C-alpha positions as CSV (number, residue, x, y, z in Angstrom):
1,X,131.5,81.1,106.2
2,X,128.8,78.6,107.4
3,X,126.1,80.8,108.8
4,X,124.9,79.9,112.3
5,X,121.2,79.7,113.3
6,X,119.5,81.8,116.0
7,X,117.2,78.8,116.6
8,X,120.1,76.3,116.9
9,X,118.3,74.7,119.9
10,X,115.4,73.7,117.6
11,X,116.1,70.7,115.3
12,X,115.8,71.4,111.6
13,X,113.0,69.8,109.5
14,X,115.2,69.1,106.4
15,X,113.4,69.0,103.1
16,X,114.1,70.7,99.8
17,X,113.1,73.9,98.1
18,X,112.9,74.9,94.4
19,X,111.9,71.5,93.2
20,X,109.5,73.2,90.8
21,X,109.4,76.8,89.6
22,X,106.1,77.4,91.3
23,X,107.5,76.3,94.6
24,X,109.3,79.7,95.0
25,X,107.0,82.6,94.4
26,X,108.1,86.2,94.9
27,X,106.1,89.4,94.6
28,X,107.8,92.8,94.7
29,X,106.3,95.3,97.1
30,X,106.6,98.8,95.6
31,X,108.3,101.6,97.5
32,X,105.7,104.2,96.5
33,X,102.2,104.4,94.9
34,X,102.1,105.1,91.2
35,X,100.6,108.5,90.3
36,X,98.8,107.4,87.1
37,X,100.3,110.3,85.2
38,X,103.7,111.2,83.8
39,X,106.0,110.3,80.9
40,X,107.1,106.9,82.3
41,X,105.0,103.8,81.6
42,X,105.1,101.4,84.5
43,X,103.9,97.7,84.1
44,X,104.0,94.6,86.2
45,X,106.1,91.7,84.8
46,X,105.4,88.2,85.9
47,X,108.1,85.8,84.8
48,X,108.8,82.1,85.2
49,X,112.2,80.4,84.8
50,X,114.0,83.5,83.6
51,X,116.3,86.1,85.3
52,X,115.2,89.7,85.3
53,X,117.8,90.6,82.7
54,X,116.5,88.1,80.2
55,X,112.9,89.2,80.7
56,X,113.9,92.9,80.3
57,X,115.8,92.0,77.1
58,X,112.7,90.3,75.6
59,X,110.5,93.3,76.4
60,X,113.2,95.7,75.0
61,X,113.4,93.8,71.7
62,X,109.6,93.8,71.3
63,X,109.5,97.6,72.1
64,X,112.5,98.4,69.9
65,X,114.4,100.1,72.7
66,X,117.7,99.5,74.4
67,X,117.5,97.3,77.5
68,X,119.2,100.2,79.3
69,X,116.0,102.2,78.9
70,X,114.0,99.7,81.0
71,X,113.9,100.6,84.7
72,X,113.8,97.9,87.4
73,X,113.8,98.1,91.2
74,X,115.4,94.7,91.8
75,X,116.8,91.6,90.2
76,X,114.7,88.5,90.7
77,X,115.9,84.9,90.5
78,X,115.4,82.7,87.5
79,X,114.4,79.5,89.3
80,X,111.1,80.9,90.6
81,X,107.8,82.6,89.6
82,X,108.3,86.3,90.3
83,X,106.3,89.4,89.9
84,X,108.0,92.9,89.7
85,X,107.5,96.3,88.2
86,X,109.4,97.7,85.2
87,X,109.2,101.1,83.4
88,X,109.9,102.6,80.0
89,X,109.9,106.3,79.2
90,X,107.3,107.4,76.7
91,X,106.5,103.8,75.7
92,X,103.8,103.0,73.2
93,X,101.2,101.5,75.5
94,X,99.3,99.7,72.7
95,X,102.5,98.1,71.5
96,X,103.3,97.0,75.0
97,X,99.9,95.4,75.3
98,X,100.7,93.3,72.3
99,X,103.8,91.7,73.9
100,X,103.4,87.9,73.9
101,X,105.8,85.5,75.5
102,X,105.3,82.1,77.1
103,X,107.6,82.9,80.1
104,X,106.9,86.6,80.6
105,X,103.5,88.3,81.1
106,X,102.8,92.0,81.3
107,X,99.9,93.5,83.3
108,X,98.7,96.5,85.3
109,X,100.1,99.1,82.8
110,X,100.0,102.7,84.3
111,X,101.9,105.9,84.3
112,X,104.3,107.6,86.8
113,X,106.5,110.7,86.9
114,X,109.9,109.2,87.1
115,X,111.9,106.1,86.0
116,X,111.9,103.0,88.2
117,X,115.5,102.6,89.6
118,X,117.3,99.9,91.4
119,X,116.4,99.9,95.1
120,X,113.0,101.6,94.5
121,X,111.1,98.8,96.4
122,X,109.9,98.4,99.9
123,X,110.5,94.6,100.0
124,X,109.3,91.3,98.7
125,X,106.5,88.9,99.6
126,X,107.5,85.2,99.5
127,X,105.4,82.0,99.2
128,X,107.7,79.0,99.4
129,X,107.1,75.3,99.4
130,X,109.5,73.0,101.3
131,X,109.0,69.6,99.8
132,X,109.8,66.2,101.3
133,X,108.2,67.2,104.6
134,X,104.6,67.6,105.8
135,X,102.2,67.7,108.7
136,X,104.7,65.9,111.1
137,X,107.2,68.7,110.7
138,X,104.8,71.5,111.1
139,X,105.2,72.0,114.9
140,X,109.0,72.4,114.7
141,X,108.7,74.8,111.7
142,X,106.0,76.8,113.6
143,X,108.3,76.9,116.6
144,X,111.1,78.4,114.6
145,X,108.8,80.9,112.9
146,X,107.5,82.0,116.3
147,X,111.0,82.7,117.6
148,X,111.9,84.6,114.5
149,X,108.7,86.6,114.6
150,X,109.4,87.5,118.3
151,X,113.2,88.2,118.1
152,X,113.7,89.1,114.5
153,X,115.5,87.3,111.6
154,X,119.3,87.5,111.6
155,X,120.0,89.9,108.7
156,X,122.9,87.9,107.3
157,X,124.0,88.3,103.7
158,X,123.1,84.8,102.3
159,X,125.8,82.4,100.9
160,X,124.8,83.3,97.3
161,X,126.3,86.7,98.0
162,X,129.8,85.1,97.9
163,X,129.5,83.2,94.6
164,X,129.6,79.5,93.8
165,X,133.3,79.3,94.7
166,X,132.7,81.3,97.9
167,X,135.6,83.6,97.1
168,X,134.0,86.9,96.0
169,X,134.7,88.4,99.4
170,X,138.3,87.3,99.3
171,X,138.7,88.8,95.9
172,X,137.2,92.1,97.2
173,X,139.6,92.0,100.1
174,X,142.5,91.7,97.7
175,X,141.2,94.7,95.8
176,X,140.7,96.8,98.9
177,X,144.2,96.0,100.1
178,X,145.6,96.7,96.5
179,X,147.1,93.2,96.5
180,X,147.1,92.6,92.7
181,X,149.1,89.4,93.0
182,X,146.6,87.7,95.3
183,X,143.7,89.0,93.1
184,X,145.3,87.5,90.0
185,X,146.0,84.2,91.8
186,X,142.3,83.9,92.9
187,X,140.7,85.2,89.8
188,X,142.6,83.1,87.3
189,X,144.0,80.2,89.4
190,X,143.2,78.3,92.6
191,X,141.2,75.3,91.1
192,X,138.6,73.7,93.3
193,X,137.1,70.3,93.2
194,X,133.6,71.7,92.5
195,X,134.8,73.7,89.5
196,X,133.5,72.4,86.1
197,X,136.2,70.4,84.3
198,X,137.0,73.1,81.7
199,X,137.2,75.8,84.4
200,X,139.4,73.6,86.6
201,X,141.7,72.9,83.6
202,X,142.1,76.7,82.9
203,X,142.9,77.4,86.6
204,X,145.4,74.5,86.8
205,X,147.2,75.7,83.7
206,X,147.4,79.2,85.1
207,X,148.9,77.9,88.4
208,X,151.6,76.0,86.5
209,X,152.5,79.0,84.4
210,X,151.1,77.7,81.1
211,X,149.2,80.8,80.2
212,X,148.5,79.9,76.6
213,X,146.9,76.6,77.6
214,X,144.9,78.5,80.3
215,X,143.6,81.0,77.7
216,X,142.5,78.2,75.4
217,X,140.8,76.4,78.3
218,X,138.7,79.3,79.5
219,X,135.2,79.1,77.9
220,X,134.5,82.0,75.6
221,X,131.6,83.2,77.7
222,X,134.1,84.0,80.5
223,X,134.9,87.3,79.0
224,X,136.5,88.9,82.1
225,X,138.8,86.0,82.8
226,X,139.9,85.7,79.1
227,X,140.5,89.4,78.9
228,X,142.5,89.5,82.1
229,X,144.5,86.5,81.2
230,X,145.3,87.9,77.8
231,X,146.6,91.1,79.5
232,X,148.6,89.2,82.0
233,X,150.4,86.9,79.5
234,X,151.5,89.9,77.6
235,X,152.8,91.9,80.6
236,X,153.4,89.3,83.4
237,X,152.1,92.0,85.7
238,X,149.2,91.1,88.1
239,X,148.1,94.7,88.0
240,X,147.0,94.1,84.4
241,X,144.6,91.4,85.6
242,X,142.9,93.9,88.0
243,X,142.8,96.6,85.3
244,X,141.1,94.3,82.8
245,X,138.2,93.3,85.0
246,X,134.8,95.0,84.3
247,X,134.0,97.6,86.9
248,X,130.6,96.0,87.7
249,X,132.3,92.8,88.6
250,X,134.8,94.7,90.7
251,X,131.9,96.4,92.5
252,X,130.4,93.0,93.3
253,X,133.7,91.8,94.8
254,X,134.1,94.9,97.0
255,X,130.5,94.5,98.1
256,X,131.0,90.9,99.0
257,X,134.0,91.8,101.2
258,X,131.9,94.5,103.0
259,X,129.2,91.8,103.4
260,X,131.7,89.3,104.8
261,X,132.8,91.8,107.5
262,X,129.1,92.5,108.4
263,X,128.4,88.8,108.6
264,X,131.3,88.1,111.0
265,X,130.1,91.0,113.3
266,X,126.5,89.6,113.2
267,X,127.8,86.1,114.0
268,X,129.5,87.4,117.1
269,X,126.3,89.2,118.2
270,X,123.8,86.6,117.0
271,X,122.3,85.8,120.4
272,X,121.7,89.5,121.2
273,X,120.1,90.7,118.0
274,X,116.9,91.6,119.8
275,X,118.7,93.8,122.4
276,X,120.6,97.1,122.3
277,X,123.3,98.4,124.6
278,X,125.2,101.6,125.3
279,X,127.5,102.3,122.4
280,X,125.3,100.7,119.8
281,X,124.4,102.6,116.6
282,X,120.7,101.8,116.4
283,X,118.6,102.1,113.2
284,X,115.1,103.4,113.1
285,X,112.8,101.0,111.3
286,X,110.6,103.6,109.8
287,X,113.1,106.1,108.5
288,X,116.4,104.2,108.4
289,X,118.0,106.9,110.5
290,X,120.9,105.8,112.7
291,X,121.7,107.2,116.2
292,X,124.1,106.5,119.1
293,X,122.5,104.6,122.0
294,X,123.5,106.4,125.2
295,X,120.7,105.0,127.5
296,X,120.0,101.4,126.5
297,X,117.4,101.0,129.3
298,X,115.4,103.9,128.0
299,X,115.6,102.6,124.4
300,X,114.9,98.9,125.0
301,X,111.1,99.2,124.8
302,X,111.4,100.6,121.3
303,X,113.7,97.7,120.4
304,X,111.2,95.2,121.7
305,X,108.5,96.8,119.5
306,X,110.9,96.5,116.5
307,X,111.0,100.3,116.2
308,X,114.8,100.3,116.4
309,X,117.5,97.6,116.1
310,X,121.2,97.4,116.6
311,X,123.4,97.7,113.5
312,X,126.6,96.4,112.1
313,X,129.1,98.0,109.7
314,X,129.1,98.0,106.0
315,X,132.6,99.2,106.0
316,X,133.5,102.3,104.0
317,X,134.4,105.9,104.5
318,X,130.9,106.9,105.6
319,X,130.5,104.1,108.0
320,X,130.8,105.1,111.7
321,X,131.9,102.4,114.1
322,X,129.9,101.7,117.2
323,X,131.3,102.5,120.7
324,X,131.6,100.6,123.9
325,X,131.5,96.8,123.7
326,X,129.7,96.8,120.3
327,X,132.4,99.0,119.0
328,X,135.1,96.7,120.4
329,X,133.6,93.7,118.6
330,X,133.6,95.7,115.3
331,X,137.2,96.7,115.8
332,X,138.2,93.2,116.6
333,X,136.6,91.9,113.4
334,X,138.3,94.6,111.3
335,X,141.6,93.7,112.9
336,X,141.1,90.1,112.0
337,X,140.7,91.2,108.4
338,X,143.8,93.5,108.6
339,X,141.4,96.4,108.0
340,X,141.5,98.2,111.4
341,X,142.5,101.8,110.8
342,X,142.4,101.3,107.0
343,X,140.1,103.9,105.4
344,X,138.4,102.6,102.2
345,X,137.5,105.6,100.1
346,X,138.1,104.5,96.6
347,X,139.1,101.2,95.0
348,X,140.2,102.1,91.5
349,X,137.3,104.1,90.2
350,X,134.9,102.7,92.7
351,X,133.7,104.9,95.5
352,X,133.2,102.9,98.7
353,X,130.9,104.9,100.9
354,X,129.8,102.3,103.4
355,X,126.7,102.3,105.7
356,X,125.2,100.7,108.7
357,X,122.9,97.6,108.4
358,X,120.4,96.3,110.9
359,X,121.5,93.1,112.7
360,X,117.9,91.8,112.2
361,X,114.8,92.2,110.2
362,X,111.1,91.8,111.0
363,X,108.9,89.5,108.9
364,X,105.5,90.7,107.9
365,X,102.5,88.3,108.0
366,X,104.6,85.2,108.7
367,X,102.8,81.9,108.4
368,X,103.5,78.2,107.9
369,X,101.0,75.5,106.9
370,X,101.0,71.9,105.7
371,X,99.7,70.9,102.3
372,X,99.9,68.4,99.5
373,X,99.5,68.3,95.7
374,X,100.2,65.9,92.9
375,X,103.9,66.0,93.7
376,X,103.6,65.1,97.3
377,X,103.4,66.8,100.7
378,X,105.0,70.1,101.6
379,X,105.1,72.9,104.1
380,X,104.1,76.3,102.7
381,X,106.1,79.2,104.3
382,X,104.8,82.7,103.6
383,X,106.1,86.1,104.8
384,X,107.3,89.5,103.6
385,X,110.7,90.9,104.1
386,X,112.3,94.4,103.6
387,X,114.4,95.1,100.5
388,X,117.9,93.7,100.8
389,X,117.0,90.9,103.2
390,X,117.4,87.2,102.4
391,X,114.5,84.8,102.5
392,X,116.9,81.9,102.5
393,X,118.0,82.9,106.0
394,X,114.4,82.2,107.2
395,X,114.4,78.9,105.3
396,X,117.9,78.0,106.7
397,X,116.6,78.5,110.3
398,X,113.6,76.1,109.6
399,X,115.4,73.5,107.5
400,X,119.0,73.7,108.8
401,X,120.4,72.1,105.7
402,X,122.2,73.4,102.6
403,X,120.1,75.5,100.3
404,X,120.4,76.2,96.5
405,X,122.4,79.2,95.4
406,X,120.7,82.4,94.2
407,X,117.3,81.4,95.7
408,X,115.8,84.9,95.9
409,X,115.9,88.4,94.7
410,X,119.2,90.3,94.4
411,X,118.0,93.8,95.3
412,X,120.3,94.6,98.1
413,X,123.1,97.1,98.3
414,X,126.1,97.5,100.6
415,X,126.7,101.2,100.1
416,X,129.8,100.8,97.9
């Protein structure tokens, strides 16, 4: 899905992001203050040009522990300079201080009572340079930022949620509907022009029924595809493909399908994200609690102050649908996905709980300024956003052109 813009009446400024690692800076905002005592050693990790998993692996090897013992709150992009907290239980602090790596730095070592877990963050602060633009584009960028600050940022799941082939949501839909044949066809076949040559060859061979050639063509680091294909060529049963895929990848697919449903609902309500109406399920910004709106006129002042916002469905068995017109929109979207009346409770071993997600989010301390360095002019965009919200949505509103994939933290959840 191509995501629409709330500020479509304001021309985009163009430009490019992530031309250099230091052009995209992310600082994690902790969910809670650290106590300074306890069995868990917390430390700030600043990394450059590495994903979180690689940084954690380097630290784990230095400390002589399994990487599973390292707690993180969110996964940060490799193509950026990022700062985040990690934790290790009963770590040797002196040994941790001796860690030395050109791409990973450790600082602010302290103690806390519990392990840092995924999702234990309030949000992220961003400082992003848009290159190829400058002072002349500042008024248009500022105009967009003013609208987003006043009305809120559309809380879309960004395109990177759906993978390079844009098919993770479709794979999740096949799983939810228990359509093993469609899942196998998508997971192992269906070549696209943008596929690398070896991947395209593997998918083409699968589609023509040459499973041995397909197996040889898949690169060895595509473990799930090779394992699934090996199971399929033995049994000729598409259910074997689904059974062979790692549960973490399955969870990603189901989450992407949930995200796709939410995005469609948000797209249909885009021009009203700063309002609420009777039948809405509104979310309280401070606590996250959700309640049914029965008197929209009474609640609108709270909406205008960003104290509450309308929500959309992260579809699952714990996800209530809205009522009135908002509920009809949600039902129409579910019907378009052949999911109306279908209760998702479990997909294989995965429990699909579901939730409600705000249709917008508020930026904190938004600003845009023109600057220049040895590499040319740029616009500097800074703001903070809550956990699970996509910075690229803000950039898309300003630039209105295609952005790089995986351009920000992956610390969101869809309640699967």
